N, C-alpha and C positions, 0 to 999 in steps of 0.2 A: 223776363222769365225767372231768372235767378232771384230777383227781389221779391217776386210772388212766392217763390218757394220758401224764402227765408220767412216771410210773413205768415204762410200757411203752416209751418212747422211751429212757430212761436204760438200761433192761435190755436193749434190742435193740441201741443204738448207742454207749453209753459204757461200761457195766460190763464188756463183753468185753475192751476195751482198757485201761481204767483200774482195774477193780475190784480186782485184785490188787497194784497198785503201791503202795508207801508214798507218803504225801502228798508228802514232799519231792522224790520222784522225778518229780512231774507238773509240767511246766513248759509253757510256751506251744508249744514245738515238739510235745511229746506230745499236747497238746490238739488242735493243728492236725491231727495225723496221725489222730487219733480222729474229726475232722470230715470223713472221707473220703466221707460220705453225700452231699456236694455232688456226687460223681462220679455219683450216681443221678439227678441233675437236681432234686433237693429243696433248693434253696437256702434257703427260708424254714425248713425244718425243721432244717438245719444251724445257722442263726442261733438258733433256739429252743434247740437242744441246747446250744449255746455259753453261752446265758443261764442254763441250768439248772444247767450245770457251775459257772459263775461263782456261782450261788446257793448251791451246796453248799460253794464255798471261802468265801464270806462267812459261812456258818454256822460252817465250821471255825475261821475266824478268831476268831469270837465266843466259840467254846468253848476257844480257846488251842491248838487242834491245828495249826493252819496260821499262818504269819506274813504271807502275801500271797496275792492272787488272781491267778493267770497269764493267766486267760481274757479280760479286757477287751483286752489288748494285741494280740490276734490279729484283731480285727475288720477291720483294713485289709488283711490277708492272705487274707480270705474272698472268694469270688466276690461280686460285687454281685448285689442282688436285681433281676431284669429288671423294667424300667419297663413297667407295662401301661397301656394308654389307659383313659380313662374308659368305663365300660359305660354306654351310653345306654339310656334307658328304650324299651320296645317300643311304638311308636306306631301300628303297623298291626295290625289285628286279624287279618289273615292270618297274620302272623308269630307272634302269640300263640297262635293255633290250631295252628300247626305245632309249637310248643314242648310245648303239651299233648298233642298226638297222640303226639309222640316220647316223651314221659313215660309215656303208657299203654301204647305198643308195647315200652317197655324191659323188661328182666329185673329191674326194681326190685321190692322186696317190696310187697305189697298196701298196707301201711301207708305207704310212701313215695309210692305213686300216690295214695292218698286225701289224704294231706298236700298233695301237688302240686295237686289239685282245690280243696282248701279254700283254698290260698293264691291260686289264680286267682280264686276266688268272692269273697274277702274283701279282697284286696289289702293284707294286712298284711305286716309284714317277716317273712322267714322264720325268724329266731331266736325270733319270738313264737309261730310254730307249734310250733317244737321244745319249747318250754317250757310249752306249754299243759296246764292241769289241767281236769278235768271240771267242777269247781265254778265255773269261770269262764262256764259257759253257763247262761242263765236262760231260763225260760218255754218249755222245750222238753218235748214229750209224748214221752218216751223209749219208752213202750209201744206206740203205734200208729204206723203208716207213713202216716198222714195228712199233710196239707200241713204242719202245725206252726202254732202261733200266729203271727198277725202280729207280736206282740211278742217274738219270739225274739230273744235278744240274746247277744252275747259281750262280756263286761265284762272287759277286760284291765287288771289292776292297775296303777296309776302305777308300782309299783315295778320292773314289767317293761318299762316303756316307755323309750324314749330321751329322757330328761329330765335336767335339772340335778338333782344330788343333793338339794337342799334340797326339791324337789317330789315326790321318790319316794315319800314317806309320805302325801301328800295324796290322798284319795279323789276329790277335785274334779277330778284330773287323770287318773283312770281313762279309758281309751279304750273307747268304746262302738262296737260294730260290729253294726249290724242284720244278721240272719241271713236269707238268702232261703231258700225252701223247698228249693232244691237244696244249699245249705249244711248244712240240717238232715238231708237225706238222707245227705249225706257222713258227718256226725257219727253217724247211726245205723248206717251201714255199718261204721264202726269198732268197733261193738260194746261200747258202754259197759258 
């Protein structure tokens, strides 16, 4: 998925401007002109695109095709990333309910709506929901729409948790999330 995002961003925003130029013709000025995506208001996208172009030049240097990387020098000429304030936790149940109702009323896909429900019911990180696999769920009766066992559990492998690298292989650091009957209903609705 990430690799496809990288290729897509290069195909959409870099290759049309740089693709036919010989490497010696690509200098800082040309790269800066290519980063006009900043005008669309996507400052972070422009910064990522500059990094990707720089990575290509690093590879070209290693292969002996280029002798320098012109991309790093343009960072100061780019628009600064707007500072965003800290996003505080929602501490009022009314606000959380408003967010859930807005998600349900949105034109999001059914999977996104179900993921939003599971997120609210389990309080895990959004990235954990995005990467979930069916084998992480334990003691769930997938065939019946009953309440589900009291021991229904989501075992999030330590490798997917936000841990120091040395602990990512230790099963002792798996994160266990007890699943309510509502959480099990959401999982069943996903149609394993």
